[in-house]
N, C-alpha and C positions, 0 to 999 in steps of 0.2 A: 274211719276218722270219725270222731265226735266233737260236737263243741257247741256252745249255746249262741255263740254269734259267731259270724264268718265275714271278714273284709278282705278286699283285695287293694293293696296299697302300692302305688306306683310312684317310686322316687325318681327325680329327674336332678341331674348334677349341675344345672344352672341354678340352683337354689330355691326351685319352686317345689312344692310337694302338694299332690291333689289326692284326696282319699275319698273313694266312692265305696260308700257303705250302704249296706243294706240291713236294716234294723231286725232284732231278733224275731218280732213276729211276722216278717215277710219271709221267713225262713222257716221250713218245718222242722221237726225234731231230728229227721234223719238226713240233714244237710243238702235237702232238695229245693231246687228253686221253685218258686210260684209256676205251675205247669204252663199257665197263659204267657207269663213272662220268658219262660224257657223255649216255647214255641215261638214267640217273637224274636228272640235272641238268634234262634237257629234260623229264621228265614232271613233275617237281615244281615247277620254275618255272613252266611252262604252267599247271598247276593253281592253283598260287598267284596268278598274274597273272588268270586266269578266275575266281577266287573275288571278286576286285575289279572286275573290267570287267563281269561280269553285273549288277553294281548300276547300271551304265549302259546295260545291255540290248545288250551285244555281247561277244565273246569271241575269243580267238585259236585258230587250229590248229597253225601253224608258228611257233614263236618266233623264228627268225632271219629269216622273210619277212615275217611280219605287221607288226612293227616298222619295216621299212625306209623307209617314208616318214614316220614320226615321228608320225603322227595318235593312233594307239592308244597310243602311248608317253606322249605328252602327256596323253590322257585317262585313263591308268592314274595318273600322276602327280597329276591332278586328284582322282580319287576317292580315293586313300589319304592324300593330305594335306589335303583340304577347301577347298583354295586354287585361285584362278583363275590360269591362265598366260598367257601373251600370246597374241594370236589366231594360230592356224596359217595357213600359206601352202596354198591349195588347188590351187596346180599340180602337176601331174605330172611337172617336169622334175627333173633330178638336183639341181640347186641347190636347188629348192623342198623337196626331201626332207632336203637337207643342213640347210637353215635350220630345219626344223621339230626335228630331232633336237637340234641345236645347242641349241635354245630348250630342250628337255628337260634337255639335259646342263647348260646353265646354271643351271637352276633348281636341280638336284641339287647343283652347286657352291655356290648361295646358301644351301644349308642347313648349309655348314660341311663338306662332303665334298671332299676333294681328289682327283680322278680322274687316276690315272696310267696312261699306255698306253692308254686308251680314247678313240677320237675317232669324230667323226659319219661319216666317210668308211667306218670299218671297218662300222659299224652298216648303213649304207645299202647296202654291197656285201654284206651277208648274212654276215659273218664270225661264225660261230658261237661261237668263243671269246670275241670282244668282246662279243657279244650276252649271253652266259651271264654273263661277268664284269659287264657292266652292270647286269643284273637282280639279280645277287647283290649289288651296291653297294646298289640301292634296297632290297631285303630287309633288308639290315643296317641301313639307315639308318631306316626307317620300320617295321620289325617286331620287330629284336633289340636295336637300340642303347638303348632306355629300359629293357630289362631289367636291373635290378639288384638283387642279393641281398647285403646287408651290405658294401657299397662296394665289389664286385667289378666286374670287366670285364663287359660284355654276354655274350661267350662263357662266360666263368666262371660269371657269375650265372645264365644259362640252365641249364648243366650242374649247378650246385649245388642249383637248384630240382628238378630231375629226380631228383637223388640223395635230396634230402629226402622228396619225395614218394612214391619208391618204396621206400626204406630199410625199412619195416615187412614187407616182402614177402619171402618165402622165394624161392630161386632167382633173385633179380634183384639184380645189382650194377653198376650204371651208372658208367662210368669215363670214356666218351668217346661220341662221337657216329658210332660206326660199328659194331663187332663187338658192342657191349654191346646191341644192339637185334635181332639176328638171329634170337632165338628167339621174339620177339613178346611176352614175359612182361611186358617193361618198359612196352610199349605198354599192355596190358591192364591192368597195375597203376596206371598213371596214370589211366585211365578209372574203375578200381574205387575209387581213393581219392577222387575228387570224386562219382561217380555210381554208388554201389554196386548201385543198383537194376537196371543195364543189363547186369551179366553177374556170375556167380559165379566169384570167381577160385580158388575150391577146388577146381573141377570142370576146370580148365586141365591140360593135358598137356605137360610140360616137353619131351617127345621129338616132339611135332607142332608145329614152329616155323610151318609153312604155316596151319595151322587158327587157331593163334593170331593171326598178322599178319592173316589175312582177316576173322576175327571182330572184332579191334580197328579195322580200317579200314572195314569196313563199320558198326559202331556209331557211329564218329565222324562218317562221313557222313550216317548217317540221324539221328541224335538231337543231335550237337553242332555241325551245319552246317560241318562240316570236309572239305573235297573230297579225293576219294582221289588222293593225290600220287604214290604209288609202288604198283607190283605186289608182291605177297608174293614172287613167284619171283625178281623182280631182287634182292631183299636176300638170299634165301638163297642163290642161285647166285653172289652176289658174294663173294670172300674178305673183302674190306674195302669195304663199302658207302659211297658217297660221303658225305662229313661235312656238306657244303653242304646236300645234299637233307635229311638226317636233321634238321640244324638248323632248316631252313625247315619242316619237318613239325611240330618240336616248337614252334617259335614260335606256331603255329596253336594247339596245345593250351593253350599258356600264355595266349593271350589269350582263349581260349574259357572257361576255368576261372576267369580273373581277375574276371570278373563276378560269379560266385556268391560268390567270397571276400569281394569288395568289399561285397555286400548283409550279409554276416554280421557283417564288422567294422563297417559302419556302425551295424548295431543295437546290437553291444557298446560302440561309442564314445558312444552316445546313453544307454544305461544307465548308464556311468560317469560322464558329465557330469551327468545328472539326480540321481544318488546324491549326488554331492560337492556340487551345489547345495543339496540338503535338508538336508544335515548342516551347511552353513554356515549356512543360514538358522534353524535350532535355536540353533547358538552365538550368532548376533546377537540373538536374542530373550532368551536367558539374560544376556547383557551388558548389555543395555537395563534388565532388571529390577534386576540388581545394582547398575549404577551409578545408578539412580534412589534405591534404597535408602541408598547411601553419600552421595550428594550431599545429600539431605535431612537426613542427620545433620550434614553438615558445615554446612548452613545454620543449623541450629538452634544449633549448638556456637560458631560464628565470633562472634556479637555478644557473647557471654559474654566470650570471651577477648580482644577488643576494648575492654572496659569498663576504662577507666582512672581512675574516678572514687576518690579516695582514702578509706579509712574515717577515722572520726574519734576512734575509741578503740583501744586495744591488743586487746581481746577480739575486736572487730569484724575486725580485720587478720588475727589468729590462726584465725579461722574462715574467713576468705577464703582464706588460704594453705591451711589443711586441705583445703577444697573441691578446690582447684587440685591437690593431692596424690592425691586419690581419682580426679580424672580423669586424671592422668597414669598410676596404676597400674592402674585398672580400666577405665576407658573408652576409652583411646586405643590399648592395644596391641591388642586385638581388631580395631579398625577399621583399623589399619596393615596386618595381616595380610590384612583383607579387600581392602584397596586393592591389596596386591602380587598377590594372587590375581587380582583384576580386570584388573591390567596383564598378568598372565602368559596369562589367557585373550584379552586383547585382541591380544598378540603371536602367539600361536598362530593366533588367526583369520586375522590379517592375511598370516600366512606361507602358510596353506592357500590364502587367495584369490590370494595371489601366484604361488604353484606351479600352481594351476589355471588360471592367466591370466585371473582374475576382477579387476574394478574393486575398489579399496580399500574397507573399509567404514567409512562416516562415520557416526556416531552422531546420533541425534536432536537437535534444537537443544537446549542447556543439560544435555547427557548425557554430554560428554566429560570423563573423570576424567583431568585433567592432573596435573603434580606439584603437590600442595596446599601451601598455605601454613599448616595448621594446625600443623605442628610448628613452624614458624617463629614464630607467633605465640604458642604455649604457651612458647617458649624466651624471648621477650620479656617476656612476662606474667611468667614467673618472675623474671626479673631485676628487674622493676619492684617485683614485691611485696617481695623482699629491700631493694630499696633504701629503700621507704618504710618497711619494719618497721625497718631498722636506723637510720634518721633519727628515727625516733620514739623508738628508744632513746637515740640520740646528743643528741636535743635536749631538754632540760628547761627548764623556768622558773627562770632564775636571779634572785637577788635585786638588785632595783634600788634603789640606797640614794643618798640625796644629802644634803647638809647644807643646813641652814635657809635659806630664800631670803634672801639679801643685798641685795635689790632696793632694799628702803626704807632701809637704812644707806647705801647707795652714794649713793641720791638727796638725802640730807641735805646741808644746807649749814651745820652746826654748826661747822665750822671758821671761818666767819665772826665767831663771837662769842666762841670758844675763847682759853683762854690759850696762852702759847707751850708750855707743859708738854703741855696738852691736843692742841695740834696736833701736837706731836712724837709723842703718843701715837697719835694718827688716823695720823700717817704710817706709824708702825711697825705699828699693827694693819693698815694697808693692805697693807704688804708681806706680813705672815703670811698675809693673806686670798689675795694672788696665789699665794704658794706652795701654798696649800690647793687653788686653783682650779687650778692646773697639775697637782696631784697626781690630779686627778679628770678630766683631759684624756681618757687613754686608756679610762677607762669609759665615757664619752660616746660614743667610737668604737665600743667594743665594742657597745653598747645599738644603735648604727645598723646595724652589721654583722648582729647577731642579727635586728633587725627584716627586713632585706633577706632574709635566709635563710628567714625565716618566710614572707613573701610568695612566695619562688619556690617553696616547698614547699606553697603554698596552705593555710596553717595556718588551722583553722577559726574561730578567733577572731583573725584577722588585723586585723580593722578596730580594735579595742580597742589591740592594740599598735602599730598605725601611729598612732593619736591619741595616746598616751602618749610614743612617741618622738618626734613632733612637737613636743609639749608641751617636752620636755626640752630639743631642740634648738633652739627659739624662747626658751627661758629662758636656756641657754647662750650664746647669741648675745646676747641682751641684757645678761648679765652681763658679758660682755667689753666690750662697748660701754660701759655704766656704769663698770667698773673703770677703763678709760682716760680716761675725763673727769675721774673723781676723783683720779686719780694726777696729770694735769695740774693740778688746782687746789690739791692738796697740795703739790706741787713749787714751785709759785708762792709759797706762803707757808713753805716749808722753812727758808728763809734766817731767816725770824723765831723759829723754833723751836729751842731750845739743851739743853733738858732733855728727860730721858726716863726711864722707870723700865727699867733694865738688866736687871733681873731677870724683870720680866713679860715683857720682849722675849726674853730668851734661853728663858724656859718655852715661850713662843709658838712659837719657832723650833725647839726640840727637841721639844715634844710634837706638833706638827703631823706631822712625817715619822713619829715612833715610833706616832701613832695610826694614820696611813695603812698603816704596816707590819704592825700588829696586825689591821686591817680585811683587808688583803690575805690574812695569814696565816689568819684564820678562812675567809674565802672559799675558799682552796686546800685548808684541811683539811675543808671541808664539800662541796667540788667533787666532782660524779658524774663517776668515771674509767670510760672504755671502752677495755678492753684485749682482745687476742684471743691473745695469746702469753705464755708465762712469763716471756719475756725483758722483755717490755712491764711485767709485774708487778715484775719485779726491779729495772726502771729506776726505777719510781715508789716502790720500798722504799728504794732507794739516795737518791733525791732527798730522800724523807722522814726518812732518817738524817741528812743533811746538813742539813736544816733543825732537827732536834732538836740538833744539835750548835751552833747558832747560839743556843739558848735561854739559856745563861749570858750570853753579851755582852748579849742582848737585857734580860734581868733587871738586869744594871748599868746600862743605859741607864734603865731603869724607875726604879731607885732613885736615880738621879742627877736626873731629871727631878722626882721626889717631893722630892728634896732640895732643889731651887729653890723647890718651892712652900712648902716647910717654912720656908726663909730668907725669904721674903715675909711669912709669917706672923710670924716672930719679929721683924722688922724693923717690921711694922705695930703688933705689940703694945708694942714699945719705944718708939716714936714717936707712940703714940696713935691709929694709924691703925685704923679698924674693921675688924675680922676678916672681915666679910662682904665686903668690898672685892672687887669683880670686876675680872678681867684685860681691860685694854683691847684686849688685841692678840690673844686666842685665845677662842674659846667651849668649848674644852675644858676639862674639869674633870678634878680628880684622882679623883673617884669612877668616872668614866667610864673613865679609864685603868684602875684596879683591877679593875672589871666584865669589862672587855675582855680583860686579862690572866688573870683567872680562868676565862674562858672558852676562852682559847687552851691553857691548862693542861689542861683536861678534854678538848678535841677531841683532843689529841695521841693518847692511848691509844685512843680510839674509831677514830682514822684507822690506828693499829697494827692493830686487830683487824679492821678491813675489808680491809686489803691482806692479811692471813694468810689471810682466808677466800676472796679474790680468788685468792691463791695455789693453794689446795686446789682451787677450781674449775677453774682452768687445768690443774691436773696432770690432773683429771678429763677435761678436752677433750683434752690431749695423748694419754692413753691411747685415747680415742675415735678420734684421728686416726691414731694408729700402727695400731690395730685395722683400719681403713677401709683405710689405705695398704696394709697387708701383703696384703690381697686384692686390691685394685685393680691392684697391681704384678704381682700374679700374672694375673688377668683381662684387662687390657689387652694384654700380650704375647699371650696365648693367642688373643685375637681377631684381633690382627694376624697370628699365624701360621696361623690358619685360613684368613684371607683370601688369604694368600701361598700356602697349599696348593690352594685353589679356584682363583687365577689360573694357579698351575703345571699344575694338573689340565686347565684349559679349553684351555690353549695346547700342552699335550702332543700329539705327532704319532707316538709310538711304536707307540701301540696302535689297536684299534678305538673307534668311538664308543661302543659297548655297552661296553667296558671303562672308558671315561671314566664313562659314566652309573653304573656300578657304584661306582666309586671316589668319585662325587659323593654318592651315595645313603649309602654309609658315612659320609662327612663329615657329610652332614645328620644322620645317627642320632647321630654323637658330639657335634654341636651341640645337638640337642635335649635330650641328656643331661645337658648341661652346665647345663640352665636354673636347677636349684635353686642354683648358686653364685651365678648373678646374684640370685635372689630374697634370699639370704642378705645379700649386699651391698646391695641396696635396704633391709633391714632396718637395719643398720648405718646407713647415710646418713640413715635417718629419726630414729635416736637423735641424730646430729650435729646435724642441723637442729632438731630438739627442743630441744637445748642450745645452740643459737644460735652454732654455729660455723660460719664461712662461708669460711675458707681451710685448706689442709692443705699445710705445706711438705714432707711426706715422699713425696708421690706427685704427679706431673704430671697424673694421671687424676681427672677429675671425674666424678661420677655421671651428670652430663647428657652428658659426652662419650661415658662406657661404654655409656649406654643407648642413645645414636645410633649408637655402633659395633656394639652387639648386634642393633639394628634393622635397620642396614646389613647386616651378616653375615647375618641371616636373609634379607633381600630378595636379596642377591648369591647365597647358594646356591640359592635358589628361581629366580632369573632364569637362573643359570648352567645349572641343570638343564633348565629351559625351552628355552636355547639349544642343548644338546645334543640334546635331543628335536627341535627344529625343524631341526637338521643331519641329523639320522636321517630325519627325514619329509623334507626336501629331497633327501638321499641316495636315498632308496626312491623317491621320485617321478620323480626325474630319472634314476634308473638309474646314478648314480655309485657305482663301486667303493670299497672302503675305500683301496685304494693311491692312486685318484684324489684322494679326501678328504685323505689325508695330504700327497700332493704340493701339494694347494692351500694348505693350512694351512703347510706348510714354505715356500713361495713367499711367502705372506702374512707370516709371522713373519720372514723376511730382510729384506723391505722396511719393515716396520713399524719404522722406524729408532728413533722415540722410545718404543717398546713402550708405547703407551697405547691398542691396539686398534685403531687405524684409521690406513691409509695416508694421507699428504699426496698432492696432485696428481702432483708430480715424482717421488715414490716409485712411484706407480701407473703411471706412463707407463714408467719403468725395469722396473716388473714384468713388462708386457705386452711390451715389447721382448725381455726375457731369454725369455719364453714363445713369440717367434717372431712377435710380430705386426709388421706393417709399417704404422705408424702416420703417416698424414698429420695435420695440423692439423684438417681437417673431421671425418676420422673419430674422431680422438681426442676431439674435442668432442661427437661422438654418443654416444660411449662414456661420457663423463662425464655427459651428460644422463641415462643410464639409472642409473648407479652412484651418483650424487649430485644428484637432481633438486632438491634445495634450496639447492644450490651453496653447501655448507659449505665445501668445499676438503678433505673427507676421505671416505674410502672404508672402510667397516666390512667385517669379514668375511663378514657375511651378504650384503651387496650385492655382494662380490667372488664369492662362490659363486654367487649368482643370475646373474650375469654369464658367469661360465665355462660354468654348466649352459645357460643360454638360448641361447648360440651354436650348441650342438648338439643340445641334447634336442629330442625330439619331443613338443612341446606341443601341448595342443588349442587351437584357435582359433575364432572364430564362423565362420570361411568354411569350416571343416573340418565343424563340426556341421550348417551349411546343406547343404554337399554330402551328407553321411551321410542328412539326411531327404530330400533330393531322391531319392537311390537307394532307399529305401523308398516314395517317393511315384510312383516309376517315371517318374520327369523331370517330373511335374507341378508347377506352382508352387504347390500347396495339396496336402493330405494329409488323407484322411478318418478318421473316427473308428474304422472298423472295420479300417482299415490299421494304425494306431497298436496297436490291441488285438491284432491278429494278429503284428506284428512285434516287440512289446516286452513284457517281463514286466508281470504286471498293476499291479503298486504304479507302476513308471515310465510305464505307459502312462495311467493315471488322473490321474498328476501332469501329464502334458502336456495331457490333455484339459481339465483344469480351470484351466489357466495360459494355454494358447495363444490367441490372439485369433482371431475370425471371419476368414477370408479375403474381402477386399473388392474383388477383381478379377472381372473379366467372366467369363461362361461357367462359373462354378463351381457345383456342386450344393449343395443345402442342407446346412449342416452341415459344410462344408469349412472347415480350419483353416489359418492362416497360420504355417508353421513358420520362414519367415526372421524374421519380427518377433520371435518368440519366442527364436530363437537367438541375434540381436543383443543382446536384453535381457539373455540370462544373463551376456554379457561386458562389459556397461554400455555399449553402443555405442549403444543407444537405449531407449526408455521404453515399456513396455508399456501 
């Protein structure tokens, strides 16, 4: 076989491809390796193979001869892989050897390695180049491929490891796997870095490469169990030592030192895990204590807020309202702050547990402080008190007046024996009575309506009111029935009646409406008015002025009615009629009309005075409204502006999280300093309530709304600061750079289309696709279970950050902690007390000893501890 250039290419199914090529000038025309390189590869590969074959009690002498029958080649693969290969053919014929070698090559291929230009026939024929190439392929696959530092390839990772370990040493500059190793200092630096007790690097001589190499090889063989794979003379006398030989040698050093580093890493990991667990337990105990105190206060306060029993007097209602004001100003605000701090502590604890891959904290039964209904109850209680209080002011006992019962008169049958004149008089008197009865219909309806309202308001003396109302309604129905029957009887005899006293009839017809008008006027003038604005008082004053304008006309009607009475008296005297004759058509007397008219004239100026006093009171109320509104209209937008600043700061992506924290702390300082303005507004609000002012057209802000807004502002700034602290904690724990955090925030803000702080499912899918995720339905469903376990259809920024960091971050797991303990226990399924105290710091060691359960397996000495159960319990996968 001839070619101008030869390369051995090893392909791996994991996507990496490494090509180790030797340029054309490094090979001769007959496809022979450089003799010095071939010699170095023979020694190195032979020593490497024997370091594994001796575990099976055998070795090789000649690498191209001893692998020809394939038996030791299959044995080598079984030793280094720990797996069983197919049973070899024991025959000595050529095809038996080829079959065995093919079984070995097939096994290598099954491990994801594609062999190029290496066949079983060449190995059986003893082709040294193919044999060395095959062994190099095995070394790459089983000794070098798994070496990776910072996501580099195997060769680059091994070189980077060597560079880092030797960087602090003078006169050492590892740049490759050939000339950088000729003076022996790099070998000595590696040994001194991990085992300073084996050599004194300061005593090495740079000009004695032979001595340095022999010292390093001897120490490695004697103390590190690394066989001597090269002779110092071979390296020194070769201008460029063989790269594969040096890489093979270095892989043995890497694996030899990895065990020591692994033990140290395991101890550090355990200390870190235990420290986090102890801190979390302290936070859990503190939460339980604070939650118990807050829930006990809520339990004591809730029955008082839910009490809806109305008080019977104005003083009792005012005292109840004052008690509620004290609760709202003095008792509730500190408890709101305690609840906010408790929520912050709970969120911080859950974040730390999630970051450290621990199960979520579930408080003891009955100690979970959720969104409290205390604020809602207090708001309902406040509205109820105001309503009852206003109703007590609005509802007063009004005078219930009715004319003398006519039941007996209506029941008489005097018309049977009366004269024609008397019958006509009876008929006209009955008409006057019906007119009077109709005038009282509205009053009866008003009485029934007031009784219904008093029933709905649960008035304390509602029984007597209902009894009186029922009595009036029954009498009214009976009067209606009797009136109808008497009308029918009088109409039957009406044809027989021809004369009637027109004057009495006219007096009755005019005096009854006038009497009703005066009674209505007296009721209106004495009626208690409830007004809330200057305009309402002005409306009452205007109506009162209109009423006064009708008084001259009413006085004229009064004089006309008195004139009718005087005419009756004159006629009676002229025709001998007795002066004390009674008007058969009306019970209203002139004395009654005069008394009522005098009372109306006295009530008019009293009404004027009352309206003027109310106007002055409403002007005072208006000043209080404007004073409150002036402050409220400043405080309301101020609170909204601070809320917007907090929102902009929490969504900002231009600076660092520490910058955001600084801005939020400054904002928090400004908010705290603004508290005196809220207190002053509370004082103005108290003056308004004490003045019984319940509305304010000069502002859209109520004290309750501003109070809720202020509490929300305090809660929002505290929660936002806590969120930034959580982001900083997440960033530091996950190793996220500020640039990555800004990129995550920028992506989240872009796809948060509704700007409500959460992405919907479709937006989240679009975000992942934009970031390069190839999502199928099953994979996307898995991701949604992680970021939205409650299936709300929304993905918060914290869940988004947790997902983005969880995919790449190196988080501790229960399996990693178990593996770390197994290293400290030297592969035993249990660990002893003295081993814990020897490997861990005192505090962490005693923590493990006090909480680790005894090992229950067979063959364990007394005092053995079960580190597997302890580790899984840390992550909530089992119970101790």
